[in-house]
TITI-788459 format. One record per residue (C-alpha): residue number from 1; residue in three letters; y, x, z. Coordinates in pm, 1 decimal, decimal comma. Each point is the difference from the previous one (the first is absolute). Layout:
> NUM  ALA  Y  X  Z
...
This chain:
> 1  UNK  17503,9  26765,6  -901,2
> 2  UNK  -8,1  133,7  356,1
> 3  UNK  241,2  -273,6  110,8
> 4  UNK  -218,1  -264,0  -158,7
> 5  UNK  -303,2  132,9  181,2
> 6  UNK  188,4  -13,8  329,6
> 7  UNK  93,3  -359,7  -60,8
> 8  UNK  -358,0  -79,9  -87,9
> 9  UNK  -125,6  164,7  320,0
> 10  UNK  252,8  -189,4  208,7
> 11  UNK  -122,5  -327,8  -149,6
> 12  UNK  -365,8  83,4  69,2
> 13  UNK  86,4  98,0  356,8
> 14  UNK  183,6  -328,3  55,5
> 15  UNK  -287,7  -201,8  -140,7
> 16  UNK  -244,0  188,1  216,4
> 17  UNK  214,9  -51,7  312,3
> 18  UNK  26,3  -372,7  -67,1
> 19  UNK  -374,5  -19,4  -48,0
> 20  UNK  -56,7  185,0  323,2
> 21  UNK  234,8  -235,7  188,5
> 22  UNK  -169,9  -303,5  -151,4
> 23  UNK  -341,1  129,8  93,1
> 24  UNK  112,5  46,9  364,3
> 25  UNK  150,3  -354,9  42,3
> 26  UNK  -257,9  -263,0  105,7
> 27  UNK  -15,9  -328,7  -195,0
> 28  UNK  186,0  -285,1  169,0
> 29  UNK  -257,3  -260,5  105,2
> 30  UNK  42,1  -346,6  -145,9
> 31  UNK  -34,8  -338,3  175,2
> 32  UNK  -328,7  -49,6  -177,7
> 33  UNK  -140,9  307,5  173,9
> 34  UNK  15,9  -167,8  344,3
> 35  UNK  -153,0  -346,0  41,6
> 36  UNK  22,2  -223,3  311,0
> 37  UNK  -260,2  -275,5  38,7
> 38  UNK  -28,1  -278,7  262,0
> 39  UNK  -326,8  -140,4  134,4
> 40  UNK  136,7  -353,0  -51,8
> 41  UNK  310,4  -146,5  -155,7
> 42  UNK  60,7  -258,0  277,5
> 43  UNK  -61,5  -20,2  375,7
> 44  UNK  40,2  -268,8  265,0
> 45  UNK  319,6  12,2  201,0
> 46  UNK  -182,5  7,8  333,2
> 47  UNK  57,7  363,6  91,1
> 48  UNK  -377,3  55,4  -13,0
> 49  UNK  -96,9  -13,3  -363,3
> 50  UNK  95,9  328,9  -164,8
> 51  UNK  9,5  181,4  -332,2
> 52  UNK  -117,9  361,7  -37,6
> 53  UNK  143,5  237,0  -260,3
> 54  UNK  -165,3  272,2  -210,2
> 55  UNK  184,6  272,8  -189,1
> 56  UNK  -129,9  173,5  -313,3
> 57  UNK  141,6  307,2  -172,0
> 58  UNK  -138,2  78,0  -338,8
> 59  UNK  -290,2  -230,9  76,9
> 60  UNK  -80,4  182,6  325,7
> 61  UNK  17,5  -178,2  339,6
> 62  UNK  275,7  177,8  193,3
> 63  UNK  60,9  -273,8  256,9
> 64  UNK  -52,5  230,6  296,1
> 65  UNK  278,5  231,3  -119,7
> 66  UNK  235,9  -264,1  -141,1
> 67  UNK  259,8  -215,4  168,4
> 68  UNK  61,1  -374,8  -48,3
> 69  UNK  333,5  -168,7  60,7
> 70  UNK  153,1  -348,4  12,1
> 71  UNK  251,3  2,9  -282,6
> 72  UNK  267,8  -211,7  168,1
> 73  UNK  70,4  239,2  287,3
> 74  UNK  -205,3  308,6  -95,5
> 75  UNK  -195,7  -23,7  324,5
> 76  UNK  -334,6  176,4  -8,7
> 77  UNK  -319,6  -195,1  69,0
> 78  UNK  -224,6  108,4  281,8
> 79  UNK  -357,7  56,2  -118,9
> 80  UNK  109,9  -118,4  -345,3
> 81  UNK  -61,6  -365,7  90,4
> 82  UNK  231,7  -295,5  46,2
> 83  UNK  5,6  -337,5  180,8
> 84  UNK  282,2  -237,7  83,1
> 85  UNK  91,9  -336,0  148,4
> 86  UNK  299,1  -35,0  -231,9
> 87  UNK  -82,2  -178,5  -327,0
> 88  UNK  136,3  143,0  -321,4
> 89  UNK  -45,9  247,6  -285,6
> 90  UNK  -20,6  365,3  105,5
> 91  UNK  19,3  306,3  -229,3
> 92  UNK  -158,0  337,5  70,1
> 93  UNK  -3,8  346,9  -157,7
> 94  UNK  -179,5  328,3  66,4
> 95  UNK  94,2  367,8  -11,1
> 96  UNK  -220,1  304,9  -36,6
> 97  UNK  65,0  373,7  -20,7
> 98  UNK  -276,8  176,4  -191,7
> 99  UNK  172,4  333,9  71,5
> 100  UNK  292,0  136,5  195,7
> 101  UNK  238,7  -29,0  -294,1
> 102  UNK  -135,7  -322,6  -149,6
> 103  UNK  51,1  -363,4  117,5
> 104  UNK  -120,8  -321,4  -161,4
> 105  UNK  111,3  -361,4  60,3
> 106  UNK  -198,7  -307,2  -101,5
> 107  UNK  125,5  -321,7  -149,3
> 108  UNK  63,1  -289,5  240,7
> 109  UNK  -272,4  -258,3  58,9
> 110  UNK  37,7  -341,7  167,5
> 111  UNK  -196,3  -170,5  276,3
> 112  UNK  57,7  -361,4  105,7
> 113  UNK  -0,4  -100,0  365,7
> 114  UNK  -89,6  -366,6  7,0
> 115  UNK  190,9  -242,4  219,7
> 116  UNK  -151,7  -205,7  278,5
> 117  UNK  -239,5  -276,7  -90,3
> 118  UNK  94,2  -364,1  60,9
> 119  UNK  -231,0  -284,1  98,7
> 120  UNK  102,6  -347,6  -115,8
> 121  UNK  -165,3  -343,0  -4,5
> 122  UNK  29,8  -302,6  -221,5
> 123  UNK  64,4  -210,9  313,7
> 124  UNK  51,7  64,4  368,4
> 125  UNK  -172,3  -307,1  138,9
> 126  UNK  -328,3  -171,7  -77,5
> 127  UNK  -180,0  -303,8  132,0
> 128  UNK  -285,1  95,4  232,7
> 129  UNK  -258,6  -195,8  -197,4
> 130  UNK  -202,8  288,9  -143,7
> 131  UNK  103,9  -71,7  -356,8
> 132  UNK  373,3  61,2  -12,5
> 133  UNK  35,2  366,6  -91,5
> 134  UNK  263,7  271,2  -4,4
> 135  UNK  -11,8  282,5  -256,1
> 136  UNK  142,9  343,6  80,8
> 137  UNK  146,7  259,1  -236,7
> 138  UNK  80,8  367,9  60,1
> 139  UNK  273,7  160,4  -206,1
> 140  UNK  135,9  352,1  -9,4
> 141  UNK  302,6  111,1  -196,5
> 142  UNK  -12,1  -329,0  -187,2
> 143  UNK  -365,2  37,6  -97,9
> 144  UNK  -289,1  -221,9  108,5
> 145  UNK  -237,7  226,8  195,3
> 146  UNK  -205,1  -273,2  165,9
> 147  UNK  -324,6  125,0  -156,7
> 148  UNK  63,5  344,1  151,6
> 149  UNK  64,7  -138,7  349,4
> 150  UNK  -187,3  -142,9  298,1
> 151  UNK  114,9  -305,2  198,7
> 152  UNK  -32,0  -4,3  380,0
> 153  UNK  30,3  -279,8  255,6
> 154  UNK  141,7  95,1  338,4
> 155  UNK  -188,7  -173,0  284,5
> 156  UNK  154,6  -75,8  337,1
> 157  UNK  -217,9  273,4  145,6
> 158  UNK  -182,5  292,3  -155,8
> 159  UNK  35,4  190,3  -323,5
> 160  UNK  117,2  -147,6  -333,1
> 161  UNK  -282,4  -146,1  -206,4
> 162  UNK  -30,8  74,7  -371,0
> 163  UNK  -27,5  -310,1  -217,6
> 164  UNK  -197,4  -52,8  -315,2
> 165  UNK  247,5  -87,1  -268,8
> 166  UNK  357,2  -116,7  28,3
> 167  UNK  -28,6  -369,7  84,7
> 168  UNK  -18,2  -174,8  335,6
> 169  UNK  -76,0  -347,9  130,7
> 170  UNK  -49,8  -125,6  354,4
> 171  UNK  -171,4  -280,9  185,3
> 172  UNK  178,3  68,1  328,3
> 173  UNK  373,4  -45,5  30,3
> 174  UNK  195,8  298,7  115,8
> 175  UNK  216,9  289,1  -106,6
> 176  UNK  -181,0  277,5  -190,5
> 177  UNK  143,9  347,0  -62,5
> 178  UNK  -86,1  221,0  -296,9
> 179  UNK  84,7  333,0  -156,1
> 180  UNK  -149,5  209,9  -280,6
> 181  UNK  -65,9  365,2  -71,5
> 182  UNK  65,0  142,9  -343,7
> 183  UNK  -179,4  330,2  39,7
> 184  UNK  151,6  133,8  319,9
> 185  UNK  320,6  -199,6  -37,2
> 186  UNK  27,4  -303,0  232,3
> 187  UNK  193,8  -305,4  -112,1
> 188  UNK  219,1  -226,8  204,1
> 189  UNK  -167,5  -255,0  226,4
> 190  UNK  -9,9  -361,7  -115,5
> 191  UNK  -50,8  -307,9  216,8
> 192  UNK  -189,1  -300,1  -133,7
> 193  UNK  5,7  -330,7  187,0
> 194  UNK  -302,3  -225,8  -14,7
> 195  UNK  147,5  -333,9  102,0
> 196  UNK  -141,7  -342,0  76,3
> 197  UNK  -104,7  -216,5  -286,0
> 198  UNK  289,8  -205,0  -128,3
> 199  UNK  -101,2  -363,1  -51,9
> 200  UNK  284,9  -49,3  -247,9
> 201  UNK  88,4  342,9  -141,9
> 202  UNK  257,8  -135,9  -244,8
> 203  UNK  173,5  -219,7  257,2
> 204  UNK  321,2  126,7  159,4
> 205  UNK  101,7  -318,2  181,7
> 206  UNK  -103,2  113,9  346,7
> 207  UNK  -27,5  -208,9  312,8
> 208  UNK  304,8  109,7  199,3
> 209  UNK  36,7  7,4  376,6
> 210  UNK  275,9  108,1  232,7
> 211  UNK  -20,2  238,1  293,7
> 212  UNK  90,8  -199,2  312,2
> 213  UNK  61,8  233,4  294,6
> 214  UNK  38,9  -156,9  341,4
> 215  UNK  157,2  221,8  267,4
> 216  UNK  -130,9  -128,7  330,1
> 217  UNK  -135,2  80,9  345,7
> 218  UNK  -211,3  -172,0  264,2
> 219  UNK  295,9  12,8  239,9
> 220  UNK  212,0  -211,4  -239,8
> 221  UNK  -15,0  -368,6  101,2
> 222  UNK  183,9  -115,1  -311,0
> 223  UNK  -249,9  179,0  -225,3
> 224  UNK  -278,7  -243,6  81,9
> 225  UNK  146,3  -271,3  -222,2
> 226  UNK  34,2  227,0  -304,9
> 227  UNK  -348,5  135,8  61,7
> 228  UNK  -143,5  -353,2  14,0
> 229  UNK  184,4  -90,4  -319,6
> 230  UNK  -151,5  301,3  -176,2
> 231  UNK  -353,7  -67,4  121,7
> 232  UNK  11,8  -366,6  -94,4
> 233  UNK  135,4  83,8  -345,7
> 234  UNK  -287,0  242,8  -59,3
> 235  UNK  -258,6  -241,9  132,7
> 236  UNK  129,6  -270,7  -234,4
> 237  UNK  -75,9  216,4  -305,7
> 238  UNK  352,8  126,1  -65,5
> 239  UNK  -44,7  304,5  -226,4
> 240  UNK  346,0  108,4  -112,0
> 241  UNK  37,2  279,0  253,2
> 242  UNK  -185,9  266,3  194,9
> 243  UNK  104,7  -14,6  364,4
> 244  UNK  30,6  318,8  205,9
> 245  UNK  70,1  -3,2  373,4
> 246  UNK  196,6  309,6  104,0
> 247  UNK  -13,4  9,8  380,1
> 248  UNK  256,7  173,0  217,2
> 249  UNK  -6,7  62,5  372,4
> 250  UNK  -354,4  -118,6  69,2
> 251  UNK  -359,8  129,0  -15,1
> 252  UNK  -9,3  -45,4  -378,6
> 253  UNK  318,4  195,8  -72,9
> 254  UNK  -19,5  293,2  -242,9
> 255  UNK  193,9  325,1  24,8
> 256  UNK  203,1  -62,8  -314,1
> 257  UNK  99,4  -366,1  42,1
> 258  UNK  356,0  101,4  94,6
> 259  UNK  34,5  195,6  -325,3
> 260  UNK  -138,1  -296,6  -190,5
> 261  UNK  258,2  -227,3  159,8
> 262  UNK  284,1  244,1  -69,8
> 263  UNK  -91,0  33,7  -367,3
> 264  UNK  -117,6  -349,5  -84,9
> 265  UNK  110,8  -224,3  284,1
> 266  UNK  246,1  -196,0  -217,0
> 267  UNK  283,1  22,2  258,0
> 268  UNK  -228,7  -96,0  284,8
> 269  UNK  187,7  -134,4  302,1
> 270  UNK  -290,3  -91,8  225,5
> 271  UNK  -354,8  -133,7  26,5
> 272  UNK  -169,1  -175,7  -168,5
> 273  UNK  111,3  131,6  -336,9
> 274  UNK  -170,8  -44,9  -335,7
> 275  UNK  78,5  203,9  -311,9
> 276  UNK  -117,2  -43,7  -358,0
> 277  UNK  -101,9  260,1  -260,2
> 278  UNK  198,2  277,2  171,2
> 279  UNK  309,4  -108,3  -191,7
> 280  UNK  230,1  -5,3  307,4
> 281  UNK  153,1  -318,9  -140,9
> 282  UNK  -235,7  -274,5  110,1
> 283  UNK  -88,1  -65,4  362,0
> 284  UNK  -68,3  -283,8  239,5
> 285  UNK  -33,5  -52,8  373,2
> 286  UNK  -97,5  -284,4  234,9
> 287  UNK  147,7  -342,8  -78,0
> 288  UNK  -138,3  -207,0  285,1
> 289  UNK  -298,9  -171,2  -161,6
> 290  UNK  -316,7  92,6  -183,1
> 291  UNK  94,3  -208,3  -304,3
> 292  UNK  348,4  151,2  -28,9
> 293  UNK  -136,2  352,2  38,0
> 294  UNK  -256,9  -67,1  -269,2
> 295  UNK  270,9  -135,7  -226,6
> 296  UNK  203,0  320,6  31,4
> 297  UNK  -309,1  217,4  -49,3
> 298  UNK  -105,8  -178,8  -318,9
> 299  UNK  359,1  -16,0  -127,8
> 300  UNK  57,8  374,3  42,5
> 301  UNK  -340,7  79,2  -143,5
> 302  UNK  74,6  -200,6  -313,9
> 303  UNK  342,1  160,8  -37,1
> 304  UNK  -124,9  357,8  14,4
> 305  UNK  -287,6  -75,8  -236,5
> 306  UNK  238,2  -140,1  -261,2
> 307  UNK  272,7  262,3  56,3
> 308  UNK  -188,2  275,4  -184,7
> 309  UNK  -256,3  -7,8  -278,6
> 310  UNK  -352,9  82,9  109,4
> 311  UNK  -117,8  297,3  -208,8
> 312  UNK  -305,2  112,8  197,4
> 313  UNK  -343,8  -133,8  80,8
> 314  UNK  -218,9  140,0  279,5
> 315  UNK  -371,0  23,0  69,0
> 316  UNK  -158,5  156,6  308,0
> 317  UNK  -317,6  77,2  188,2
> 318  UNK  0,2  66,1  374,5
> 319  UNK  -315,7  155,5  143,4
> 320  UNK  -152,8  261,8  226,6
> 321  UNK  105,3  352,0  -85,8
> 322  UNK  -201,7  319,2  -3,7
> 323  UNK  -77,0  -32,2  372,0
> 324  UNK  0,5  -267,6  269,8
> 325  UNK  354,3  89,2  105,9
> 326  UNK  151,3  -33,9  -345,6
> 327  UNK  115,8  -308,8  -185,8
> 328  UNK  47,2  33,8  -375,2
> 329  UNK  234,0  -196,1  -223,3
> 330  UNK  -27,9  24,8  -375,8
> 331  UNK  266,4  -183,3  -196,2
> 332  UNK  54,9  -53,3  -370,2
> 333  UNK  338,1  -82,5  -146,6
> 334  UNK  88,2  -151,9  -334,1
> 335  UNK  361,0  45,7  -111,6
> 336  UNK  147,2  -207,1  -282,2
> 337  UNK  323,8  199,1  -31,2
> 338  UNK  107,5  361,8  38,8
> 339  UNK  200,5  72,3  311,3
> 340  UNK  31,1  185,1  328,1
> 341  UNK  -251,9  -147,0  241,8
> 342  UNK  -140,6  69,5  344,5
> 343  UNK  -339,2  -107,0  131,6
> 344  UNK  -123,0  -30,5  356,4
> 345  UNK  -270,5  -137,0  227,2
> 346  UNK  58,9  -124,4  354,0
> 347  UNK  -283,8  -38,9  248,8
> 348  UNK  1,2  -335,0  182,1
> 349  UNK  -218,4  -146,3  274,2
> 350  UNK  -104,0  -350,5  99,8
> 351  UNK  -135,5  -128,0  329,2
> 352  UNK  211,1  197,9  246,5
> 353  UNK  26,6  -200,5  320,0
> 354  UNK  320,8  35,0  201,4
> 355  UNK  186,9  -278,1  182,0
> 356  UNK  303,6  -107,5  -198,4
> 357  UNK  313,2  -107,8  186,4
> 358  UNK  69,0  -360,0  -102,2
> 359  UNK  328,5  -183,7  38,0
> 360  UNK  -134,5  -308,5  -179,9
> 361  UNK  -304,6  -126,2  190,4
> 362  UNK  66,1  -352,9  -127,4
> 363  UNK  -19,3  117,0  -363,7
> 364  UNK  -267,0  271,0  6,5
> 365  UNK  -265,2  101,7  249,2
> 366  UNK  2,2  353,0  135,7
> 367  UNK  -367,1  33,9  -88,2
> 368  UNK  75,2  -76,9  -365,2
> 369  UNK  233,5  297,6  -35,7
> 370  UNK  -169,7  249,5  232,4
> 371  UNK  -271,0  107,3  -242,3
> 372  UNK  205,8  203,6  -240,1
> 373  UNK  -68,3  52,5  -369,6
> 374  UNK  135,3  217,7  -280,7
> 375  UNK  118,2  254,5  258,4
> 376  UNK  133,8  321,3  -151,6
> 377  UNK  -202,8  300,3  118,1
> 378  UNK  69,4  277,9  -249,9
> 379  UNK  171,3  78,3  -330,2
> 380  UNK  -104,4  227,6  -286,2
> 381  UNK  340,2  169,6  -9,8
> 382  UNK  199,4  3,8  323,5
> 383  UNK  277,6  211,6  -154,5
> 384  UNK  73,5  -246,7  -278,6
> 385  UNK  -124,0  -347,2  91,4
> 386  UNK  27,3  -123,9  -358,3
> 387  UNK  -273,0  246,4  -91,1
> 388  UNK  -94,3  277,8  -236,4
> 389  UNK  191,0  54,5  -324,1
> 390  UNK  -159,5  -112,9  -326,1
> 391  UNK  219,2  46,5  -305,9
> 392  UNK  -137,0  -198,1  -292,0
> 393  UNK  138,3  108,4  -336,6
> 394  UNK  -176,6  -289,5  -166,3
> 395  UNK  -209,2  -301,8  89,7
> 396  UNK  -341,1  96,9  131,3
> 397  UNK  -234,6  31,8  293,8
> 398  UNK  -7,1  219,5  307,1
> 399  UNK  -227,8  44,8  300,6
> 400  UNK  34,4  136,8  349,5
> 401  UNK  -224,0  65,8  299,0
> 402  UNK  115,2  -0,1  361,3
> 403  UNK  -187,9  48,4  324,1
> 404  UNK  72,7  -127,6  349,2
> 405  UNK  -161,1  91,9  330,1
> 406  UNK  -183,3  -262,9  201,9
> 407  UNK  181,5  131,4  308,0
> 408  UNK  318,6  -164,2  -129,8
> 409  UNK  -154,2  -341,5  57,3
> 410  UNK  74,2  -145,1  341,3
> 411  UNK  -354,3  -131,7  48,0
> 412  UNK  -160,3  282,0  -205,5
> 413  UNK  -195,0  -262,0  -197,2
> 414  UNK  22,4  29,2  -380,4
> 415  UNK  -135,6  -353,7  -38,8
> 416  UNK  339,9  -129,4  116,2
> 417  UNK  196,9  229,4  -231,1
> 418  UNK  176,8  -78,1  -325,6
> 419  UNK  246,9  181,1  -221,6
> 420  UNK  317,8  -109,4  -171,5
> 421  UNK  35,9  187,2  -329,9
> 422  UNK  333,0  -26,5  -177,3
> 423  UNK  216,1  127,9  -283,2
> 424  UNK  373,9  56,8  34,2
> 425  UNK  219,6  49,3  -303,4
> 426  UNK  337,8  170,4  -25,2
> 427  UNK  238,4  -270,0  -111,8
> 428  UNK  343,6  22,6  -160,8
> 429  UNK  165,9  21,5  343,0
> 430  UNK  -187,0  326,6  63,5
> 431  UNK  -219,5  -149,7  272,6
> 432  UNK  -377,7  -25,3  4,5
> 433  UNK  -87,3  -368,5  36,4
> 434  UNK  -354,9  -124,7  49,1
> 435  UNK  -118,8  -120,5  -338,8
> 436  UNK  -341,3  -136,1  100,3
> 437  UNK  -242,9  12,3  290,7
> 438  UNK  -359,9  -95,9  81,5
> 439  UNK  -215,9  9,2  311,5
> 440  UNK  -361,3  108,1  10,5
> 441  UNK  -233,7  -41,0  295,6
> 442  UNK  -245,3  269,9  106,0
> 443  UNK  -313,6  -10,1  -212,9
> 444  UNK  168,7  -198,3  -278,2
> 445  UNK  124,7  60,3  -352,0
> 446  UNK  300,4  -179,9  -149,0
> 447  UNK  22,9  2,2  -378,2
> 448  UNK  314,7  -37,5  -205,1
> 449  UNK  134,1  -352,0  45,6
> 450  UNK  196,4  -202,0  -250,8
> 451  UNK  232,2  -294,8  28,5
> 452  UNK  -150,5  -331,9  -99,1
């Protein structure tokens, strides 16, 4: 009986000890006890927009005493807020210690950092007639957010101007730049060209001309006969080429004529020398009579025009720029095929008087060839004479503005100025060959021209 009582006492003691131990061990907190909340489930990826976090324990706000971490690298957030410029999904968790021997961890929550917004347009060129219209769209992470955005036009001077709506039309030709803001997130910039009205928008059979470059100088007595042949061809209404006089060694010489000769002189051996379309294959010189020179000029012009298919039309306006010292060229281009192109404008001048050496007084008067025309004064790109790169991935339109300074003109008189605007295309031989060219006098507009 005594032994049984001892056993019974031992059992009661053990039960009591276990109960005492259990009563001294705190309950392990569960995930549900600690809750992490975000002020928003998505932010813009601009590094400015941010999300703030709040931590609750047992329904009580313990944010000030809790810690919040980025789950991927366990880095703690400063001030329990987060912003980023890296789009993606981010997970966060919180910890909290209600007492020295108790720690709680929340479940993970996600916050999306949106990617950059993109501005697009249904077309990149419009006719400057006030009715042709471009429509813009803003997307972000594949979603249309146009209604949440604001469109801005970027003027040549001053601050961007907010637009009403997301369409644009123009009555003045030019190049217009736009961007949009989706909240605080800026989009890419987009350039819209308002080009000259196309009299035959569906026509792709352009009037084609050749670039005819005459390397000459007033000191060259043999040049007078080629010069007279050119002038008489032009005066007769010949319209298959645009003639450019590149002078060397006289008062009309330009600083880069030597480079022009080296690159596109077509194996030039002496003066006069005429090249065609910068192809370095066709050239002519002086052949002793006006008629023979004209025959070679027209023959070479026809050959270069037929050698390559014309895939570009050109329109242009040449006028006073933003001040009296500036000349502005606006050109529109219409491409019928994709390809690698270059575009350029060359400033020319008429009416420069300088006595021309003349070895043929019986065939041409000195006076006739001493008032020079189509004289090259400046180029839009002196590093690459064939112009600025335009890579067309499909048929379409393009526009470009250039400016020249009046000081480049010998007589400083814009009324005697004109521009040659041309397109060069990279052909199968890897060379950029002039594809088409027009000339436009100061104060004039030349619309797209089509073959009859």
